[in-house]
C-alpha positions as CSV (number, residue, x, y, z in Angstrom):
1,M,39.9,28.5,-41.1
2,K,40.5,25.9,-38.2
3,K,42.3,23.8,-40.5
4,D,44.8,26.6,-41.6
5,R,45.7,27.4,-38.0
6,A,46.2,23.7,-37.0
7,K,48.6,23.4,-40.0
8,Q,50.2,26.7,-39.0
9,R,50.8,25.1,-35.4
10,V,52.3,22.0,-36.8
11,D,54.4,23.8,-39.4
12,R,55.9,26.0,-36.5
13,R,56.8,23.3,-34.1
14,G,57.9,20.9,-36.7
15,K,57.2,17.1,-37.4
16,D,55.3,14.9,-34.8
17,F,56.6,11.7,-35.8
18,L,59.8,9.9,-36.5
19,T,60.6,8.8,-40.1
20,E,61.3,4.8,-40.8
21,A,64.8,5.6,-40.7
22,E,64.9,7.2,-37.2
23,I,62.5,4.3,-36.0
24,K,65.4,1.8,-37.2
25,R,68.3,3.6,-35.5
26,F,66.1,4.0,-32.4
27,L,65.5,0.1,-32.3
28,E,68.9,-0.5,-33.1
29,A,70.4,1.6,-30.3
30,A,68.3,-0.4,-27.7
31,R,69.9,-3.4,-29.0
32,G,73.1,-2.4,-27.7
33,G,73.0,-2.6,-24.1
34,R,73.0,-5.1,-21.2
35,N,69.4,-6.0,-21.4
36,S,69.4,-5.6,-25.0
37,I,66.8,-8.2,-26.3
38,R,64.4,-6.9,-23.4
39,D,65.0,-3.3,-24.2
40,Y,64.6,-3.9,-28.0
41,L,61.2,-5.8,-27.6
42,M,60.0,-3.2,-25.2
43,M,60.7,-0.2,-27.6
44,L,59.2,-2.4,-30.4
45,M,56.0,-3.1,-28.6
46,A,55.7,0.6,-27.5
47,Y,56.3,1.7,-31.2
48,R,54.0,-0.6,-32.6
49,H,51.2,-0.5,-30.3
50,G,51.3,3.0,-29.0
51,L,51.9,2.0,-25.5
52,R,52.7,4.6,-22.7
53,V,55.6,3.7,-20.7
54,S,53.6,3.2,-17.6
55,E,51.6,0.4,-19.5
56,L,54.3,-1.1,-21.0
57,V,56.3,-1.5,-17.7
58,D,53.3,-2.7,-15.8
59,I,52.8,-5.9,-18.3
60,R,53.2,-9.1,-16.1
61,L,53.4,-12.7,-17.3
62,K,49.7,-13.4,-16.3
63,D,48.9,-10.8,-18.9
64,L,50.3,-12.7,-21.6
65,D,47.8,-15.2,-23.5
66,L,50.3,-17.3,-25.6
67,E,47.4,-19.5,-27.0
68,S,45.4,-16.6,-28.5
69,A,48.6,-14.4,-29.1
70,R,47.2,-11.7,-26.8
71,I,48.7,-9.1,-24.2
72,Y,46.5,-7.6,-21.6
73,V,47.5,-4.0,-21.0
74,R,46.1,-2.2,-18.1
75,L,45.1,1.3,-19.0
76,F,46.9,4.1,-16.7
77,V,44.3,6.2,-15.1
78,P,46.0,8.7,-12.7
79,E,44.4,9.1,-9.4
80,A,41.7,11.9,-8.9
81,V,43.3,15.3,-8.5
82,D,42.8,16.7,-5.0
83,W,41.7,20.3,-5.6
84,S,41.2,21.2,-1.9
85,C,44.6,22.9,-1.8
86,C,43.2,25.3,-4.8
87,R,39.5,26.2,-3.6
88,S,40.3,29.8,-4.0
89,C,41.1,29.2,-7.7
90,L,38.0,27.4,-8.1
91,V,35.7,30.2,-6.9
């Protein structure tokens, strides 16, 4: 029963992924700007590794380990939410 509902939700809102052709067009479009190499590589890394934008732009040279071919990515964790303004909502 739950699977049917989930399938209906996906069918209603459409696909949740890009096709291979769409990915190729997306990456090629990144090659057209002033910083085309940087942009292309950032989009490729985001796509292949599932990086969030905040994680991608936070990568620094010190995060690269060329000997082991690793990139260290800091997980983005939003600050704790301050609920003090909404105390009446929590009661």
